[in-house]
ZAMARGU-4260 file (C-alpha; in steps of 0.2 Angstrom, whole numbers, plus 5000, padded with zeros to 4 digits):
<rodrens>
0) 4999/5000/5000 | 5008/5017/4995 | 5000/5032/5005 | 5004/5049/4995 | 5002/5066/5003
5) 5004/5083/4995 | 5001/5099/5002 | 4991/5107/4987 | 4972/5099/4984 | 4973/5101/4966
10) 4988/5089/4963 | 4986/5074/4952 | 4996/5059/4954 | 5000/5050/4936 | 5006/5032/4937
15) 5015/5022/4924 | 5014/5002/4926 | 5023/4989/4916 | 5010/4973/4919 | 5011/4959/4905
20) 5020/4966/4890 | 5005/4979/4893 | 5008/4998/4896 | 4996/5009/4909 | 4991/5024/4913
25) 4984/5028/4929 | 4978/5047/4932 | 4970/5052/4947 | 4966/5069/4955 | 4968/5067/4975
30) 4954/5069/4985 | 4950/5087/4995 | 4959/5081/5011 | 4977/5077/4999 | 4978/5059/5004
35) 4977/5045/4990 | 4979/5026/4995 | 4984/5016/4982 | 4986/4996/4979 | 5001/4994/4967
40) 5009/4978/4960 | 5029/4977/4962 | 5029/4979/4942 | 5026/4997/4944 | 5039/5007/4937
45) 5036/5024/4937 | 5026/5038/4947 | 5026/5057/4944 | 5017/5070/4954 | 5013/5085/4945
50) 5010/5100/4956
</rodrens>
C-alpha cells in the first residue's frame, strides 16, 4: 500500500505501470484532503507527481 500526501489540493498523481507487456497509465485527482491510497503491483516502474 502506498500513501501519498500532497499539500496542494489541485495536485494529481500519475502512475505508469508495466504489466504483462502492456503499459497502463493511471491518472487520478487527489481527494479534497490530499490523501490518496493506491494498491500497486511490484511491476510499477514510475510515479510522477504533477503540481
